[in-house]
N, C-alpha and C positions, 0 to 999 in steps of 0.2 A: 587727218594729219598723222595719226599713229600708224595707220596702214602704210603710208608712204615711208615712214622711218623704218618700219619692220622690213619692207621690201628692200630698202637700201642696205640694211644690215645683213639680210639674207644673201643678197647679190654679192656683197663684199666678202662674206664668208665663203661663198661658192668660188669666187675669183681666187682668193688666196689659197684655198684648198686645192683647186685645180693647178695653180702655179707650183705649189709645193710638190704635188704628185708628178707633174711634168718634169720638174727639175730632178727629182729622184730617179725617175725612169730614164731621162735623157743622160744624166751623168753616169748611171750604171751601164747604159748601152755604149756610151763613149769610151769608158774604160775597158769594156769588153772587146769592142770591134776596132778601135784605133790602136795600131801597134805602137809599142814603145820605141823611142829613137834607137837607132843601131848602136850597139856597144854598151847599152845601159840595161840594167835589170829593172823590172818594175818594182818601184818602191811603194810600200804601203803608206797610206796617208797617215800622218801623225795624229795621234789621239789628243784631243784637247782635254785637259783635266777639268773635272767638275769644279764649279765655283766654290764649293765648300772646301775643296782641298787646296785652294790657293791661299797661302798665308799672307797676311798683311806685312808690309815692310816694318822692320823694327825702327822705332822712332827714338831710341834711347839717346843717340848722339844729337839729335835735333833738340831734345829737351835739355841736354847738358849745355848746348850752345845757348839755349833760351835763358839759362841762369845768368848770362852776361848781358842780357838785353837792358836798354835804358828804361824800359817800361816795367814798373814793378808788378803789374798784373800778369805780364808774360812770365816774369821770374817766379811768381807765386804758382801759376798754373804748371810751370815746368817742375817745380818742387812736388806738387801734388801727383803729377804723372810719374815722376821718378820714384815715388813711393811704391809703385807697383812693379818696379824693376829690381834687378839684383846685379851685383858685380862691384869690383873695387873702384872702377871709374865713377859709378853712380854714387857710391858712398863718399868718395873724396869730394865730388862736386857738391853734394849736399852738406858736407862738413864745412866747406868754404862758404856755402850759402847761409850758414848759421850766423855769420858775422855781417849779414846784409843790413844796411841802415834802415830799411823799411821793416817795421815790426811784423807785418802780415807775412812777409817773405820768410823771415827767420822762424816764425811760428810754423809755417807750412813745411820748412826744411826740417825742423825738429820733429814734427808729426810723421814726416816721411821716414826719417831715420829710425824713429821708434817703431814704425810699421815694419821696416826691414829687419831690425833686430841684430845687426852685425855687431860683434864684440868691439870692433873699432868705432862703430857708430855710438855704442853705449858709452864708451870712454869719452868721446867728443861731446856727447850730450851732457854727461855729468860735469865736465869742465865748463861747458857753456852755462849750465844752471848755476854753478858757483859764481861765474862772472855776473850773471843776471842778479843773483842775490846781493852781491856786493854793490852793484849799480843801484838797486832798489834801496838798499840800506843807506847808501851815500845820498841818494835823492831825498829820502825821508829825513835824514839829518839836516840837509840844507833847507828843506821845507819847514822843519821844526824850528830852526834857528831864525828863520825870516819872520 
């Protein structure tokens, strides 16, 4: 059984190698012997960039829109991803996310702003911490009175 699989593998390799060589030779001959249409100059084939040189699309605006999602998990992931980005739009969106009713989202927004380190973000974080301290103190007093 192993011999049969090896024969199939070898024949497949020979087939594709032959096809590759045939295509290279045939396309080179075609370009050489078939004249270009009248009135046009032969244009070189465009080079395809290497895969490593193709940059991925910037997803910043997608993550900013994700902060408005009804699902808190998407808002949290958007905050985490925006922590890797820079710019005034990112900082403004994360500052608005500090007031999110879901605690996990506001914590993620705070961590992202701390990671960015923008002066505007630092001011917003300090204001947000003051608000949180007041809220905790108020909750503690209500708990203690109960």
